[in-house]
C-alpha positions in Angstrom: 151.0 101.8 98.4 148.9 98.8 98.3 145.3 99.6 97.5 143.5 96.4 98.6 141.6 98.3 101.4 140.5 100.9 98.9 139.5 98.2 96.3 137.5 96.4 99.0 135.2 99.4 99.2 135.3 100.7 95.6 135.1 97.4 93.8 133.2 95.2 96.3 131.1 97.6 98.4 132.6 96.5 101.7 133.8 99.0 104.3 137.0 98.1 106.2 137.0 99.6 109.7 139.7 99.6 112.3 139.1 97.5 115.5 141.3 99.5 117.8 141.9 102.9 119.3 144.6 104.5 121.4 145.4 108.1 121.9 148.7 107.9 120.1 146.8 107.1 116.9 145.0 110.4 117.1 147.9 112.6 118.3 150.5 111.1 115.8 148.2 111.4 112.8 148.3 107.7 112.3 144.5 107.4 112.4 144.2 110.0 109.6 146.8 108.0 107.6 144.8 104.8 108.0 141.6 106.7 106.9 143.4 108.0 103.8 144.6 104.5 103.1 141.1 103.0 103.0 140.0 102.5 106.6 136.4 103.9 106.7 135.5 103.8 110.4 136.5 102.6 113.8 135.2 100.4 116.6 136.2 100.3 120.3 135.3 98.2 123.3 136.3 97.9 127.0 139.1 95.5 126.2 140.6 97.9 123.6 140.5 100.8 126.1 142.0 98.6 128.9 145.0 97.9 126.6 145.3 101.5 125.5 145.1 103.2 128.9 147.2 100.7 130.8 149.7 100.4 128.0 150.5 104.0 127.3 151.8 107.0 129.3 149.8 109.3 127.0 146.8 109.2 129.3 148.8 110.1 132.5 148.7 113.9 132.2 144.9 114.0 131.7 144.4 111.4 134.5 146.6 113.4 136.8 144.4 116.5 136.2 141.2 114.5 136.7 142.5 113.0 140.0 143.5 116.5 141.3 139.8 117.5 141.0 138.2 116.9 144.4 135.5 114.3 144.5 135.7 112.8 141.0 135.0 109.1 141.0 137.3 106.7 139.1 134.4 105.6 136.9 133.9 109.3 135.8 137.7 109.6 135.2 137.5 106.5 133.0 134.7 108.0 130.9 136.6 111.3 130.6 139.7 109.4 129.2 137.6 107.3 126.8 135.4 110.2 125.6 138.5 112.3 124.7 139.7 109.5 122.5 136.3 109.0 120.9 135.9 112.7 120.2 139.3 112.8 118.6 138.5 109.8 116.4 135.1 111.3 115.5 136.9 114.4 114.3 139.3 112.4 112.2 136.5 110.5 110.5 134.0 113.5 110.2 135.2 114.4 106.7 134.6 110.9 105.4 131.2 110.9 107.0 130.4 114.1 105.1 131.9 113.0 101.8 130.1 109.6 101.9 126.8 111.4 102.9 126.6 109.3 106.1 127.6 106.1 104.4 130.8 105.7 106.5 133.1 107.6 108.9 131.6 106.1 112.0 133.2 105.7 115.4 131.7 103.3 118.0 131.8 103.5 121.8 130.2 100.8 124.0 127.9 101.2 127.0 129.3 99.9 130.3 129.5 96.1 130.1 127.7 95.6 133.4 124.5 96.8 131.7 124.4 93.8 129.2 121.3 92.3 130.9 119.6 95.6 131.9 117.3 96.9 129.2 116.4 100.3 130.8 119.9 100.9 132.1 121.3 100.2 128.6 118.8 102.6 127.0 119.6 105.3 129.5 123.4 104.9 129.1 123.1 104.9 125.3 121.0 108.0 125.3 123.5 109.7 127.6 126.4 108.9 125.4 124.6 110.2 122.3 123.6 113.4 124.1 127.0 114.0 125.7 129.0 113.4 122.5 126.4 114.8 120.1 128.1 113.9 116.8 126.2 112.5 113.8 128.9 109.9 113.1 128.8 108.3 116.6 127.5 104.8 116.9 126.8 103.7 120.5 127.4 99.9 120.9 124.7 97.9 122.6 125.2 94.2 123.1 122.7 92.0 121.2 121.6 90.2 124.3 117.9 89.4 124.8 117.6 92.5 127.0 119.8 94.6 124.7 117.3 94.0 121.8 114.6 96.0 123.6 117.0 98.9 124.2 118.1 98.8 120.5 114.5 99.1 119.4 114.0 102.0 121.9 117.1 103.9 120.7 116.4 103.5 117.0 112.9 104.7 117.7 114.4 107.8 119.3 116.3 108.4 116.1 119.7 107.4 117.6 122.4 105.4 115.7 123.4 102.1 117.1 126.1 99.4 116.6 124.6 96.2 117.8 127.5 94.1 119.2 128.1 90.5 120.4 125.8 88.7 118.0 126.5 85.0 117.8 123.5 83.3 116.4 121.2 83.5 113.4 117.9 83.6 115.5 119.3 86.5 117.5 120.4 88.3 114.4 116.7 88.0 113.2 115.6 89.7 116.5 118.2 92.5 116.0 117.0 93.3 112.4 113.4 93.3 113.6 114.3 95.7 116.4 115.9 98.0 113.8 112.9 97.9 111.5 110.3 98.3 114.2 112.4 101.1 115.7 112.5 102.9 112.4 108.7 102.5 112.1 108.3 104.4 115.4 110.3 107.4 114.2 108.4 110.4 112.8 109.6 112.0 109.6 112.8 111.4 107.6 115.0 108.4 108.6 118.2 109.4 106.8 120.0 110.4 110.0 119.5 107.0 111.7 122.4 104.5 111.1 123.1 101.0 112.4 125.3 98.0 112.0 124.8 94.5 113.3 128.1 93.0 114.5 128.5 89.3 114.1 131.5 87.9 116.0 133.2 85.4 113.6 136.5 83.8 114.8 135.2 83.0 118.3 132.5 80.8 116.7 135.2 78.6 115.1 137.3 78.5 118.4 134.3 77.1 120.3 132.9 74.9 117.6 136.3 73.4 116.8 136.8 72.6 120.5 133.5 70.7 120.5 134.2 68.9 117.2 137.6 67.7 118.5 135.9 66.4 121.6 133.4 64.4 119.4 136.5 63.2 117.5 134.7 61.3 114.6 136.0 61.8 111.0 132.8 63.6 110.1 133.2 66.0 113.0 136.9 66.7 112.4 136.1 67.4 108.7 134.0 70.4 109.8 136.7 72.2 111.7 137.3 75.8 110.7 134.0 76.0 108.7 131.3 77.0 111.1 132.1 80.7 111.5 132.3 81.5 107.7 129.2 79.3 107.1 127.2 81.3 109.7 128.4 84.6 108.2 127.2 83.6 104.7 123.8 82.4 106.1 123.5 85.7 108.0 124.1 87.6 104.8 121.3 85.7 103.1 119.1 86.6 106.1 120.1 90.2 105.7 119.2 90.3 102.0 115.8 88.7 102.6 114.9 91.0 105.5 116.0 94.2 103.7 113.8 93.6 100.7 110.1 93.6 99.9 107.2 96.0 100.8 108.0 96.6 104.5 111.6 97.7 103.8 110.6 99.6 100.6 108.2 101.7 102.7 111.0 102.6 105.1 113.5 103.2 102.3 111.1 105.7 100.8 111.4 107.7 104.0 115.2 107.7 103.7 116.0 104.6 105.8 119.6 103.3 105.7 120.4 99.6 105.6 121.5 98.0 108.9 124.7 96.6 107.5 126.1 93.3 108.7 129.5 93.9 110.4 132.0 91.1 110.7 133.8 91.5 114.0 136.4 89.3 115.8 138.1 88.7 112.4 141.7 88.0 113.5 142.5 84.3 113.1 142.8 82.6 116.5 144.0 79.3 115.2 147.5 79.6 113.7 146.7 76.6 111.4 144.2 78.8 109.5 145.2 81.6 107.0 145.6 85.0 108.7 143.1 86.6 106.3 140.5 83.7 106.4 137.8 85.9 108.0 138.3 88.7 105.6 138.7 86.9 102.2 135.7 84.7 102.7 133.1 87.4 103.8 133.5 90.1 101.2 130.4 91.6 99.6 128.2 94.7 99.1 126.7 96.5 102.1 128.9 94.9 104.7 131.6 96.1 107.1 134.6 94.2 108.3 136.3 95.6 111.4 139.9 94.6 111.5 142.6 94.6 114.2 146.0 96.2 113.1 147.7 92.9 112.3 144.8 91.7 110.2 144.8 95.0 108.3 148.5 94.5 107.5 148.0 90.9 106.5 145.1 91.8 104.2 147.1 94.7 102.6 150.0 92.3 102.0 148.2 89.2 100.6 144.4 89.5 101.0 142.2 88.6 98.0 139.7 91.2 96.8 136.7 89.4 95.3 133.0 89.0 96.1 132.8 85.9 98.3 129.9 86.5 100.6 127.3 84.9 98.4 129.5 82.1 97.0 129.2 78.6 98.4 125.8 79.2 100.2 124.7 75.7 99.5 127.9 74.5 101.1 127.3 76.7 104.1 123.9 75.1 104.5 125.6 71.7 104.3 128.1 72.7 107.0 125.2 73.9 109.2 123.3 70.6 108.7 126.5 68.6 109.3 127.2 70.4 112.6 123.7 69.3 113.8 124.3 65.8 112.6 127.5 65.3 114.6 125.9 66.7 117.7 127.1 70.4 117.9 124.2 72.5 119.3 124.7 75.9 117.7 122.2 77.5 120.0 124.2 76.4 122.9 127.4 77.6 121.3 125.9 81.0 120.8 124.6 81.2 124.4 128.1 80.2 125.7 129.9 82.7 123.5 127.5 85.5 124.5 128.2 84.8 128.2 131.9 84.7 127.6 131.8 87.9 125.5 129.9 89.9 128.2 132.2 88.4 130.9 135.4 89.3 129.0 134.4 92.9 128.5 133.3 93.1 132.2 136.7 91.7 133.3 138.6 94.3 131.2 136.4 97.1 132.5 136.9 96.0 136.1 140.6 95.5 135.8 141.1 98.9 134.2 139.0 100.6 137.0 141.2 98.7 139.5 144.4 99.9 137.8 143.1 103.5 137.7 142.1 103.4 141.3 145.6 102.2 142.2 147.2 104.9 140.1 144.8 107.6 141.6 145.9 106.6 145.1 149.6 106.9 144.1 149.1 110.3 142.5 147.2 111.7 145.5 149.9 110.8 148.0 
């Protein structure tokens, strides 16, 4: 058995999580095998559930039972299907949560994507998910939109654990960390039960920046292809280290506060010209999480490199950042576009799945 995933945590302090969930993983024991092989948590999103539910007959019996109940809305049936998977995954990872004393073993579920720009609606939905599921290793995902930041602060202030998703820029990451710290400051008593990760989307940054660099077309622009995403990750890690140090953080730490770890999301390589472990090998370091799709897990187990890389080449990362501005790539605009596309993509998956479930419900009830 290859131990790269285990080494990633034991030698480098990075937690590899699975970026996928389907019922078959739970019922077959595959998820427990992944956990035993070094996977230390799991994330899900509306696109993952669309693929799982539409792509597998394993949901049909439960769905048939739900449809047979008079008056249940398709949206309620969707959540019933999703929450069964989430509860199953939480059970698989509960022993790891216990043995790591709350360090890992988390499972993430996202609020409905149509709430991305509704602060109060997001807070209500996140609260409901926490209260309905009621497990200490649950992280509710809230998008790091401008409106989401307020909901994040509110939820942390209520002592609820949150995975902040869809972060695309360094300024927004600063807002997210501030929301976490000020949320913790609003909590009475011990802070040990409050957990959070801040999910930076990686590969999508290169996809969009590369497109813009190719449109510019100058040698200076073309030389920067494939460099923006990793540079931003390295700069984000510097920001993380600066924020979680000094008197303010030490005061919270004395009350049991946990770090809000940076999480590298969207780490499959979209451009076949780039190495398939590019967004894993280059972002390894202590107090971080990398959430990996199945193919990236297999690639890393086969030929990934286990070494601390997150704080290497920081000067070069600053150089890339300056270079992007010089050739005319507006990274604030890139982030705004990627956020819109991210929200829209999850909304599309959600809507398509609800449509497919509605069609199936009609077939079953005739």
